[in-house]
N, C-alpha and C positions, 0 to 999 in steps of 0.2 A: 131172073136168076142167072142168066148167062152173061149179063153186062159185066164187062171187064175181063172175061175169060179170053185168053189169047187164042186166035184161030189155029195157029200152028200146033199148039198143045192139044186142042180139041181134035185136030186131024190125026195126031199121033195116037191119041186115045182110041179113036175109031179104027185106026189101022191095027192096033193091038187086038181089039175085039174081033176084027175080021179074020185075023190070023189065029184065033182061038186062044189068045193070051188074056188072062184076067188081070186088068190093071188095078184091081182092088181085092187081092186074095184074102181069104179069111185068116191065113196064118203064113208066116215065113220063118226061116231059121232065127231063133232068138239070139240077140247079141250079148256079149259081155260088156259091162259098163266100161266106156272108154277111159274114164278117169282112173280105173284100176290098172290100166296098161301103161300109163304114162310115167309114174314115179320111178320104176325100175326097168324102163324100156330096153336099155342096152342088154340087160340080162335075159330079156325075152326074145331077142332077135333069133329068128328061125322057128319060132312057135307058130302053129296054125291056129287062128282064132276067128271068131265071127263077131262083127259089130253091126249095129243097126241104128239108123238115125236119118237125119235130113241131109240131103246132098247139097253142098255149096256150089259156087260157081265152077263150072267145068272148063279146064284149060286144055286145049287140044293141040298136040304136037305130031299129028299124023299117025304114026304107029303107037303112040303113047298118049294117054290122057291122065290128068290129075284133077282131083277135087277133094275137098275136106268133107268128112261125114261128122256130124255133131249130134250128140245125145244129151241127156240132162246132166251128165257128169263131165263132159269135155268134148274135144274135137281132135280128129286124127286125119292126116292126109292119106288118101287111097290112090294107088297107082293102078291104072288099067292098061295092060299091054295086049296088043293084038295076038301075039303068039301064045299067051296064057289063056285067052278068052275067045277061042275061035267061034263058038256058038253065039256068044253075046255080041261080038264085034260087028257082025253084019247089021244088026239093028241098034247099035250103040247109041245113036242119036235120039232114039225114042226115050231114053233115060237121061234126064237133064237136071239142071240145078233146081232145087226146091222139092224134087221128088223124095219120097221116103223109100229107103233101100235097106236091104240086109246084104252084107258083103262078108264072104269067107275068104281068107287068104293067109299069107305068110308075113310075119313081121320082119321088117328090114329097114334099110335106109336108102336114100337117093345118093347119087354121086357127090352131092354137097353135104351129105350127112343128115338130111332131114328125116325124122321118124316117119315111116310109111308102111301101110298095109298093102302088100302086092296081091291084088285080087285074083282068085281062081274061080270064084262063083259070085254072081251078082243076081239078086232077086229084087224085083220091084215090089215094094210093100203097098204103096199108094201113089197114084199119079197125081201130081199137083197141076191143076188147071190154071192157076195163077202164078206168075213169077214173083219171087221175093223182091222187095224194094232194093234198089241198088245201093242206096245210102240212107238207111232208115234214121241214122243219127242226124242227118242233115235236114230232116223235115222241119219246116218252120211251124206248121200247124200241129202243136202238141196234142190238140184235141183228137186228131186222127189216131194218135197212138192209143188213146183211151178207148176210142170206138172200135179199134181193131187190135185189142190187147193180144189176141192170139198171134198176130204177126209181131207185135212189139216184143213178146216173150221169146220167140225163137230167133228173132233178129238181134236181140240185145241181151247178152249174158248178164250185164249189170242189173237189168230189170228182174231177170230170173233170180239173181242172188238176193236182191232186196226182199223178194217174196219168200225165199227160203229162210232168210233171217227172221222175217215176220213169223213164220211158222215156228221157228225155234223160240222166239220170245213168248208166244202163246203157250208153247209146251212147258217152258220154264216157269211161267206164272202159275200154271197148274201144279207143277212139281212143288213150288214153294208153299202153296196153300195146302196141298195134300200132306206135305211134311209136317204141318202144324195141326193136323187132325181135322181139317175142314172136310166136309162132304160136298162134292159137286152135285148140283141138283138142276132140275129144269122146271120153269114156271111158265104160265100161259103167255103166249104172244097176243092172242085175241082176248081183250078184256072188256067187260061191260062198263066199267068206270075207269078212265085213265087217271093215273096218279103216280106219286113217287118223284115227281120233278115238275118244273114249270116249262111247258113247251106245248105247242099246238100239235094235236094228234092227227094221224090219218084215220079216216072214218070208213067203215065198211058195214055190210048188212048180212046177217045170217038168215037165209030164206026159210029154212025148216022151223026155226024158232021165232021167226019174224021179229028180230031184235037188232038194234043198232049195236055195233061193236067197234072197238078202237084197237089199232095196232099199238102195242105198249110203247110208252115213252120211257119206261123204267120198270125193272122187275121188283123194285123195293118192297112194296106193300105185301106181295106174296111171300118174299123171302122172310120178312119179319113174322108173318103168320107161322112159318116153320120154327122160328125161335120160340114162339109161344108154345108150339107143339113139342118142345123138348129137343129139337135138333140144334144143339147149342152152337155149332160152328158150320156155317154153310156158305157156299159161293156158287155163282153162275157166271159163265162167259157166254154171252149170246147177243143176238141182234136186237137193237132197239130202233125206233122209228120216230122222227120228229119232222113235222110238216113245215119246215122253215127254209131259210135261204141256203145257198151253196157258196162256199168260199174255199180258200186254201186250207181252212181248219174245219169245215163243216160239210158233211154229206148227209142227206136225209135218212139214210140207212147206215148204221154204224155198229161197231162191236163194243160192248160194255162188259167190264168185270164189275160185279157187285159182290161184296162179302159182308157177313154179319157174324158177330161173336158175342155170345152171352157172357155176362160178368166182366165186360170190358167197357172202357170209356174212350173218348176221342184221343186222349193222350196215349192210351195203349195202341190205338189204331195208327197214330203217328209213328210209333215204334215199328208196327207191322209194315208200314209203307217204306220206312228206311231199311228194314230188313229185306223187303222185296227188291229195292234198288241195289242193295249190296249183293244179293243173289244174282241179279241180272248183270251187274258189272263183272262178276266172276265168270258166269256161265256163257253169256252172250258176247260180252266185250273182252273176254280173255284177261280180266283183271285190270284192264286199262279203263280208268274211270272217267277220263275226259273225252267228250264227244264234240264234234264241230257241227253246229246247227245254225243255219242262216249266217254263216261266215264268222261265228263267234264260238269260242271254246266254253264248254260248261262241264264242271266237275261234278259228277253224279255220285261220288262216294259220300255216304252219310258220315256225320250228322248234317242236317239241313238247317238253314236260317229259320227263325220264327218271328212274326210280327203281327200285332193286333190290327184287325180290319179298320176300326175307328181311328186308330193312330195314323195309319197310312192315309186314310181319307182326309184327316185334318192337316197332314203335312202337305198334301197336294192341293188342298182347297182351304186356305187360311180364311177364318171368319165365317165359314159355312158350317151350319149345324145339321148333321145328317138327319136328326129327328125333327127339324123345323122345315116344314114344306115350303114356306115362302123363300127362305134363303136357298134351298136346293133348286127351287124353280128359277130364281135369278141366275144361279150358277149354270143351270142347264141351258138357259137362253144365251148366256155368254158363250157357251161351248157350241151353240148351234144344234142342240139335240132336239128331238121331237118331244113336245110337252103336252099337246092336246090329248085329253082322254087317258093320260098315263097315271096310274095309281101312285100316290106319294112315295111308297116304299120302293116301287120299281124305278121311279124317277131318280130317287136318291142313289140307288144302286147303278143306274145308268151313268150318273156322274162319276161314281167310283170306277166303273169300267173304262170310262173315257179318259180319266185323269191318272189313274193309278196302275192299271194292269200292264201297260207297256213298260212301266218302270221296274216291274218285278222280274228281274233277270234270273235270280235264284240259282239252284233250287231253293224255294222258300215256302214255308207253311204260313199262310195267312189265316188267322184264327179269331174266334169270338165274333161271329156275324150277328147282326141284329135279328131279333125274333121275327120281325115282319117279313123277312125274305128267307126264313128258315122254318117253314111250318111243321117239319117233322123232327126237329132237333130239340134237345132238352135245354131249358133255360139255365143260365149261370146262377148259382145260389146267391152270390154276392152282388149281382147286377141283373135283374130280371128283364132288362131291355135287350140283352144279348144272349146268345146260345153257345153251347159247347160244340162248335162246328169249325172245321178248317177246310181250306182248299190248297192244293199244291200247285205252284206255278213254276214254270221254267220258260225262259225266253219270252216272257209276257203272255204265255199260253197256259190256260188252266188244264191240268192233267188229271186231277182227282178231286173228289168232294167227299167229306166224311163228317160224322158227328156222333155224339152220344145220343142214342135214340130216345125220342120222347115215348115214354111208356105209361103216362098218366092218361087214361081214357077220357076223363072229363076235359082236361086241357086240350087233348087232341081233337075231340068233337067240337069244341069251341073254335079252334083254329080252322078246322074244315068249314065250319059254318060261316066264319068270317071270309074265307076264301070265296065261297060260293056267293056270298052277298056282294062281293066286289068282282063278280065274274067277268072275265075277258076270254079271249080265244085260248089262253094257256091255263085256264082254271077249270077243274072238273065241274060238270053241270049239276052234280049232287054230292052230298056227303056219302063217303064210303062207310055205310053203317056196319057192314060185315067186318071191316077192319077194326072199327071201334069196338065191336062185340068181342073180337079176338083179344084186344087189349084188356077188356073187362074180365077175362079169364086169368089175366096176369102174365105180363112179359117181364123177364128179369132185366136188370140193367144191361145194356148192350151197346156195342160200338159198330157202326156200319161204314162201309167204304164203297165208293164208285170210282173206277178209273177207265178213261177212254182208251181202249186198246189201240185204236188207229193212231191217236196222237202219241201214245207211248212208243209205238213203232216208228213214227216220224222222227221222234227225238233220237232213238237209239240207232237209227240208220242214217241220220243226217238228211232226211227227206223234207223238203220245204213245203210240199203240197200234199194234202190228204189223198188226192187223186193218184199220186204215185205210189201209195201204199195200200190202196184198195183195188183189188183186181178188176172189178167192173163198176166204176163210179157211175152214178146216175147222170145221164146226159139227155138233153132235149132230143126228141125223136126227129130224124131227118127223113124227108120224103125223097131227097135226091140220092144219087149214087153214093154209097158210103165211102168210095175211094176219092170222091171230090166234094167234101162238105162245103157249104156256102161260105164265102169269105166272111169272117167276123162272126160266124155262128157261135154262140156261147149260151150258157145257161144262166149265168149271173156274173156280175162284176167280180173280178178277182183282186182282193186287196193286196 
């Protein structure tokens, strides 16, 4: 536990305790947010205030010391003068950079005019036993930033701002759906049958009931049970879990918005998505609809483009029939895709992903997906091979998935049965009989939507990796000192 702790800091800690000083007091004088002092600082000169935060690098000029104190709202220089702090001055070197302090003093300026709090009282709030990195921005190993996010946050204001923006995005998503009369609900994370998406689940075991459970890959089937129950507009923002790879777009644990609206179809949900983006452009982006993402500008002001899934497939794969396994197999081999043991519909969709998705700069709604890859969506009345489903893409990245919900219990049971018959790691091991039973009681026509909150936040903040918008991304556990991770340690290739 003491690996990496500086000996001189530990000695100072011990000296404080020997002198009867608590280096970790339960409370100190609470500070005024620094950000509130800065806008009209000149008018505040002469006021006595208290600030509290982390002490920066201390610059010593003999009878005078300077250091910045930073809190969540800003940073202000503090001047420590020997004549103003006779009691503190004798042991001044026990308080050093990275310590947490509370400082009371008078607002003023230096001879060069820099805003400064001239300290009259200094309280140590917490002694830091490790020094802050001298140049955190210069770290080559970005993985260390993720492992030591607590340092990354206090050392890099831009990182804190990105997560503050994420919080605002989630808040405004809630506000948008609340304003439309949706109810926010909570559904089980531990589920006896995983479903609602195609993904490999995490498996666990409940000892008291002696039953296998799964961490949910989606809340969909429970939310639609609520539609059956008469809760006609519901949404949930919560964690979902998929036991899959890690990349700049994927983390095994992520945040999903799912919403369901009775008496709506997928065209209505397209309008809801455009309304959501219009709301976020106004409230989060300040009316500026263009964001820069991966060095390209994207205009997020609706309306968005629309294109049929099969049309896009045909454009990028001339002569290949999505519904003909032999032609898709040939194309997949040309592309170097994995083909052994892959179900025909999944293989065809793999070809789509490999040839089409990167071309979808958007924002664009890709709609009318084949039934075989849309087990929960309603068939098109004029073409039963495809469904009333769309996905939203921006910069080649899927942000959302939506469809007119399948509410025919007989059709739904048949599709579930076919899924189980062609079972793989991403297919439930049994038919969800209770969900089919719910549909047998009658579910009104409904439109459903799922949006990945992490990817939405990536787009709106211009962040290129999901790890930069998730506070604590999953990383391989290291046995070595976390300050010195092994060279090249990584969880998965980063595309």
